[in-house]
C-alpha positions as CSV (number, residue, x, y, z in Angstrom):
1,X,-4.5,-7.6,2.8
2,X,-6.8,-4.8,4.2
3,X,-4.7,-2.2,2.4
4,X,-5.0,-4.1,-0.9
5,X,-8.8,-4.3,-0.4
6,X,-8.9,-0.5,0.4
7,X,-7.1,0.2,-2.8
8,X,-9.7,-1.9,-4.7
9,X,-12.5,0.0,-3.0
10,X,-10.8,3.3,-3.9
11,X,-10.4,2.2,-7.5
12,X,-14.1,1.3,-7.7
13,X,-15.2,4.6,-6.1
14,X,-13.1,6.6,-8.6
15,X,-14.2,4.6,-11.6
16,X,-17.9,4.8,-10.6
17,X,-17.5,8.6,-10.4
18,X,-16.1,9.0,-13.9
19,X,-12.4,8.9,-13.1
20,X,-10.0,7.1,-15.5
21,X,-6.3,6.0,-15.6
22,X,-3.7,8.2,-17.2
23,X,0.1,8.5,-16.4
24,X,-0.3,12.1,-15.0
25,X,-2.8,13.1,-12.3
26,X,-5.2,15.9,-13.0
27,X,-8.1,16.3,-10.5
28,X,-10.1,18.7,-12.6
29,X,-10.1,16.1,-15.5
30,X,-10.7,13.2,-13.1
31,X,-7.6,11.3,-14.2
32,X,-5.2,9.5,-12.0
33,X,-2.1,7.2,-12.5
34,X,-3.0,5.2,-9.4
35,X,-6.2,3.7,-10.9
36,X,-4.4,0.4,-11.4
37,X,-4.2,-3.0,-9.7
38,X,-2.4,-3.1,-6.3
39,X,0.4,-5.2,-7.7
40,X,1.3,-2.4,-10.1
41,X,1.5,0.3,-7.5
42,X,4.7,1.8,-6.2
43,X,5.5,1.2,-2.5
44,X,5.0,5.0,-2.0
45,X,1.4,4.8,-3.2
46,X,0.7,1.5,-1.4
47,X,1.6,3.3,1.8
48,X,-1.4,5.7,1.4
49,X,-3.7,2.6,1.6
50,X,-1.7,1.2,4.5
51,X,-2.0,4.5,6.4
52,X,-5.7,4.6,5.8
53,X,-6.1,1.1,7.3
54,X,-4.0,2.1,10.4
55,X,-6.2,5.1,10.9
56,X,-9.5,3.2,10.8
57,X,-9.6,2.5,14.6
58,X,-9.1,6.2,15.4
59,X,-11.6,7.3,12.8
60,X,-14.2,4.9,14.1
61,X,-13.5,5.8,17.7
62,X,-14.3,9.4,16.8
63,X,-17.8,8.2,15.7
64,X,-18.2,6.2,18.9
65,X,-17.4,2.8,17.2
66,X,-14.7,0.3,17.6
67,X,-12.9,-2.6,15.9
68,X,-12.6,-5.8,17.8
69,X,-11.7,-9.4,17.2
70,X,-14.7,-11.8,17.5
71,X,-14.5,-15.5,18.4
72,X,-17.4,-16.6,16.2
73,X,-20.1,-15.5,13.8
74,X,-23.0,-15.7,16.4
75,X,-21.0,-13.4,18.8
76,X,-20.5,-10.9,15.9
77,X,-24.3,-10.8,15.3
78,X,-25.2,-10.6,18.9
79,X,-22.8,-7.7,19.7
80,X,-23.8,-5.8,16.6
81,X,-27.5,-6.1,17.5
82,X,-26.8,-4.9,21.0
83,X,-24.7,-2.0,19.7
84,X,-27.4,-1.0,17.2
85,X,-30.2,-1.3,19.8
86,X,-28.4,1.0,22.1
87,X,-27.9,3.6,19.5
88,X,-31.3,3.6,17.7
């Protein structure tokens, strides 16, 4: 599910920056065949999004952040507030 959401985010980023769909990729012309819905992607292209999701914990750790499972919404807000207070 996260990989599918990441692909949607990537599509939105590209489209907002003037990219468009065509069958053959050309970075200079801002065209890419992967600007399509998740369901239409090949498994090879879907793997790029899966790899990005798997890398998130490592990337965030490099910035001093972490991903963790929370039990409830109040705990999420409290821990986020404490984290932000300690950094700013």
